[in-house]
C-alpha positions as CSV (number, residue, x, y, z in Angstrom):
1,M,-13.1,-8.2,-12.9
2,K,-12.3,-9.0,-9.3
3,L,-9.5,-8.1,-6.9
4,R,-8.3,-10.4,-4.2
5,V,-8.0,-8.2,-1.0
6,F,-6.4,-8.8,2.3
7,N,-7.7,-5.6,4.0
8,I,-9.2,-2.2,3.3
9,I,-8.9,0.8,5.6
10,K,-11.1,3.6,4.3
11,N,-9.3,6.5,6.0
12,T,-5.7,6.3,7.2
13,K,-3.1,9.0,7.7
14,V,0.0,6.7,7.6
15,E,0.1,5.1,4.1
16,G,1.1,8.1,1.9
17,P,0.4,11.8,1.7
18,G,-2.7,13.1,3.5
19,N,-5.7,11.0,4.4
20,R,-6.0,7.9,2.2
21,Y,-8.2,5.0,1.3
22,C,-5.9,2.0,1.5
23,I,-6.1,-1.4,-0.1
24,W,-3.8,-4.3,0.8
25,V,-4.0,-6.8,-2.0
26,Q,-3.8,-10.5,-1.1
27,G,-1.0,-12.5,-2.8
28,C,2.7,-12.1,-3.2
29,S,5.3,-14.4,-4.7
30,R,8.4,-12.5,-3.4
31,H,8.4,-13.6,0.3
32,C,11.0,-11.1,1.4
33,K,12.9,-12.1,4.5
34,G,11.7,-10.1,7.5
35,C,8.5,-8.9,5.7
36,Q,5.9,-7.5,8.2
37,A,3.0,-8.5,5.9
38,V,3.5,-12.3,5.6
39,H,-0.2,-12.7,6.1
40,T,-0.7,-11.1,2.7
41,W,1.4,-13.7,0.8
42,S,-1.1,-16.6,0.3
43,Y,-3.2,-16.6,-2.9
44,D,-5.8,-18.8,-1.1
45,K,-6.8,-16.2,1.5
46,G,-8.4,-12.8,1.5
47,E,-11.6,-11.9,-0.1
48,L,-12.6,-11.3,-3.7
49,Y,-14.2,-7.9,-4.4
50,K,-15.7,-6.7,-7.7
51,V,-13.6,-3.8,-9.1
52,E,-16.8,-1.7,-9.7
53,N,-17.8,-2.1,-6.0
54,I,-14.4,-0.9,-4.8
55,I,-14.5,2.1,-7.1
56,E,-18.0,3.0,-5.9
57,D,-16.9,2.7,-2.2
58,I,-13.8,4.9,-2.8
59,L,-16.0,7.6,-4.4
60,K,-18.4,7.5,-1.4
61,H,-15.4,8.5,0.8
62,K,-13.9,11.0,-1.8
63,D,-14.6,14.1,0.3
64,G,-12.5,12.9,3.3
65,I,-9.4,11.6,1.4
66,E,-6.6,12.9,-0.7
67,G,-6.1,9.6,-2.6
68,V,-5.8,5.9,-2.6
69,T,-2.8,3.7,-1.7
70,F,-2.2,0.2,-3.1
71,L,0.1,-2.2,-1.2
72,G,0.1,-5.8,0.0
73,G,0.9,-8.4,-1.0
74,E,2.2,-7.4,-4.4
75,P,0.0,-4.9,-6.2
76,F,1.5,-5.6,-9.7
77,E,0.4,-9.2,-9.5
78,Q,-3.1,-7.8,-9.9
79,A,-2.1,-4.8,-12.0
80,E,-5.0,-5.0,-14.4
81,A,-7.7,-4.8,-11.7
82,L,-5.8,-2.0,-9.9
83,G,-5.3,-0.2,-13.1
84,I,-9.0,0.1,-13.7
85,I,-9.5,1.3,-10.1
86,A,-6.6,3.8,-10.4
87,E,-7.9,5.2,-13.7
88,E,-11.4,5.8,-12.4
89,V,-10.6,7.4,-9.1
90,N,-7.8,9.5,-10.8
91,K,-10.5,11.0,-13.1
92,K,-12.3,12.2,-9.9
93,G,-9.1,14.0,-8.7
94,L,-7.8,11.4,-6.2
95,S,-4.1,10.6,-6.2
96,I,-2.6,7.1,-6.4
97,V,0.3,5.9,-4.3
98,C,1.5,2.3,-5.1
99,F,4.1,0.1,-3.5
100,T,5.9,-2.7,-5.3
101,G,8.7,-5.1,-4.6
102,S,9.6,-4.9,-8.3
103,K,11.7,-2.2,-9.9
104,L,10.0,0.4,-12.2
105,E,12.3,-0.5,-15.1
106,E,11.0,-4.2,-14.9
107,L,7.4,-3.1,-14.6
108,R,7.6,-1.0,-17.7
109,L,8.5,-4.1,-19.8
110,D,5.1,-5.7,-19.2
111,A,2.1,-4.2,-21.1
112,K,-0.3,-5.4,-18.4
113,N,1.2,-2.8,-16.0
114,K,0.7,0.2,-18.2
115,K,-2.7,1.4,-17.0
116,L,-1.7,1.2,-13.3
117,L,1.6,3.0,-14.0
118,D,0.0,5.6,-16.1
119,N,-2.4,6.4,-13.3
120,T,0.1,6.3,-10.4
121,D,1.3,9.6,-8.9
122,L,3.9,8.1,-6.5
123,L,5.5,4.7,-6.9
124,I,7.7,3.3,-4.2
125,D,9.7,0.4,-5.6
126,G,12.1,-2.3,-4.5
127,E,11.8,-5.3,-2.3
128,F,12.2,-5.1,1.4
129,I,15.8,-6.2,2.4
130,E,16.0,-6.9,6.1
131,E,19.8,-6.2,6.3
132,L,19.0,-2.7,4.9
133,T,16.1,-1.9,7.3
134,D,15.8,1.9,7.5
135,Y,12.7,3.8,8.8
136,S,14.2,7.2,8.3
137,R,12.3,8.0,5.1
138,P,8.5,8.2,4.9
139,W,6.7,4.9,3.9
140,C,9.9,2.9,3.2
141,G,11.2,0.0,5.2
142,S,14.7,-0.5,3.7
143,S,17.2,1.9,2.3
144,N,17.2,0.3,-1.2
145,Q,13.6,1.3,-1.9
146,R,13.1,4.2,-4.3
147,Y,10.6,7.0,-4.8
148,H,9.3,7.7,-8.4
149,F,7.3,10.8,-8.9
150,L,5.4,9.7,-12.0
151,T,3.3,12.9,-12.2
152,N,3.8,16.4,-10.8
153,R,1.3,15.9,-8.0
154,Y,4.0,15.0,-5.5
155,N,7.7,15.9,-5.2
156,E,10.7,15.8,-2.8
157,E,8.8,18.0,-0.3
158,I,7.3,14.8,1.1
159,F,10.6,14.0,2.7
160,T,10.3,17.0,5.1
161,K,6.5,17.1,5.3
162,Y,5.9,13.5,6.4
163,K,7.4,11.2,9.0
164,N,6.7,7.5,9.5
165,K,3.9,6.7,11.9
166,V,1.9,3.7,12.9
167,E,-1.8,3.4,13.5
168,V,-3.4,0.7,15.7
169,N,-6.9,-0.3,14.7
170,I,-9.1,-2.6,16.8
171,S,-12.1,-4.3,15.1
172,K,-15.5,-4.9,16.7
173,N,-14.4,-8.4,17.5
174,G,-11.2,-7.2,19.3
175,Q,-8.8,-8.1,16.5
176,I,-5.8,-5.7,16.3
177,F,-4.5,-4.4,13.0
178,M,-1.4,-2.2,12.8
179,N,-0.5,-0.3,9.7
180,G,2.2,2.2,8.7
181,I,5.9,1.9,8.9
182,G,7.9,1.1,12.0
183,N,9.3,-1.7,14.1
184,F,6.1,-3.5,14.8
185,D,7.7,-6.1,17.0
186,E,9.1,-3.4,19.3
187,I,5.8,-1.6,19.3
188,L,4.0,-4.8,20.3
189,R,6.6,-5.5,23.0
190,K,6.0,-2.1,24.5
191,M,2.3,-2.7,24.5
192,S,2.9,-6.1,26.1
193,L,1.2,-7.7,23.1
194,L,4.0,-9.6,21.4
195,G,3.0,-13.2,20.9
196,V,-0.7,-12.6,21.6
197,K,-2.8,-14.6,19.2
């Protein structure tokens, strides 16, 4: 089985609790107004990875991370592939954080989502609503989004332990990639990079 991926960061501190291996899936049908990840919407872009190769790479980095985060794009549009990954890395003691524009109640109605849900420790659900933009809670962009502690691995302590942050990564070819939660346009403006292609 293959997974269509927009980007992978193998060690990030801003996409969930602790240091995490982070996978942005490619493809999303929601197209939320004001989305900061419009480049992940297309189903024709990104790169296809074999699920077993991703699992192998995650486990190579196991000692430096607390877990794996899935976002995108819309992870549950590739729930079967991510479910396999989540199950395998969960067996090795790594946590799973997953973001979705759907609501948990909707996801539970579709059997293809079961393995991913069964192996997710923290699910953050709800579409991004621009009019409800709110960066006061960790890892959420709008106030309608909800936290679901699906196992006892995490709990409400995360609200006091973690704050939103942004990382700026620069590739060898000079491409800038920002991740985390915050007002990216304002950050780019302050860096005098807004509109730079």
